[in-house]
C-alpha positions in Angstrom: 6.7 1.7 -21.7 7.4 4.7 -23.3 4.8 4.0 -26.2 1.9 4.8 -23.5 3.7 7.7 -21.4 3.9 11.2 -22.6 6.7 11.2 -24.5 6.9 8.7 -27.9 10.5 9.4 -27.6 13.0 10.1 -25.0 13.9 14.1 -25.6 17.5 14.6 -26.8 18.1 16.4 -23.6 17.4 13.6 -21.6 18.9 10.8 -23.5 22.5 10.6 -22.1 20.8 10.1 -18.5 18.4 7.6 -19.9 20.7 5.4 -22.1 23.0 5.5 -19.0 20.4 4.0 -16.6 20.1 7.0 -14.4 16.9 8.4 -15.6 13.4 6.9 -15.0 10.3 8.7 -16.4 7.4 7.8 -15.1 3.9 9.2 -16.3 0.7 8.0 -15.1 -2.5 8.3 -17.1 -5.0 9.2 -14.8 -4.6 13.2 -15.2 -2.5 15.5 -13.6 -3.7 15.3 -9.6 -3.1 11.5 -8.6 -5.1 10.1 -5.8 -3.2 9.4 -2.7 -3.4 5.9 -3.3 -1.7 5.8 -6.9 0.8 8.6 -5.3 1.5 5.6 -2.8 1.9 2.8 -5.0 4.3 5.1 -7.5 6.4 6.4 -4.3 6.9 2.5 -3.5 7.9 1.3 -6.7 10.4 4.2 -7.4 11.9 3.6 -3.4 12.0 0.1 -4.3 14.4 0.6 -7.5 16.4 3.5 -6.5 20.0 3.2 -5.6 19.8 6.2 -3.0 16.7 8.2 -1.5 17.3 11.9 -0.8 15.1 13.4 1.9 15.3 17.0 2.4 13.3 16.8 6.2 10.9 13.9 6.9 8.5 14.1 9.7 6.5 10.6 11.4 3.4 12.2 10.1 4.6 12.4 6.9 2.9 10.0 4.2 6.7 9.6 3.2 7.9 8.6 6.6 6.6 4.5 5.9 9.1 4.6 2.7 12.0 6.3 4.7 11.7 4.1 7.5 11.6 1.0 5.4 14.1 1.9 3.5 16.4 3.5 5.9 19.4 1.9 4.8 19.8 3.6 1.3 17.9 6.8 2.7 20.0 10.0 3.3 18.2 13.1 5.4 20.0 16.1 4.7 18.1 18.3 7.7 20.5 16.1 10.2 
């Protein structure tokens, strides 16, 4: 909902992407430093709705590794 986000109106420079359904604006109102739980929830949500996930690299110890594994079919790893 834009009315609860940082932007009341989508900035003009982002409007074409937004109108085409290619831009998602996520603003979480809990401050500038999200806790791990909120970051994990955000990452899971974004991963679930994305067409493709691009990872520059991935480490099995990374907090993003479970998302990479869960969405392996739509994940792209650039460091291969």
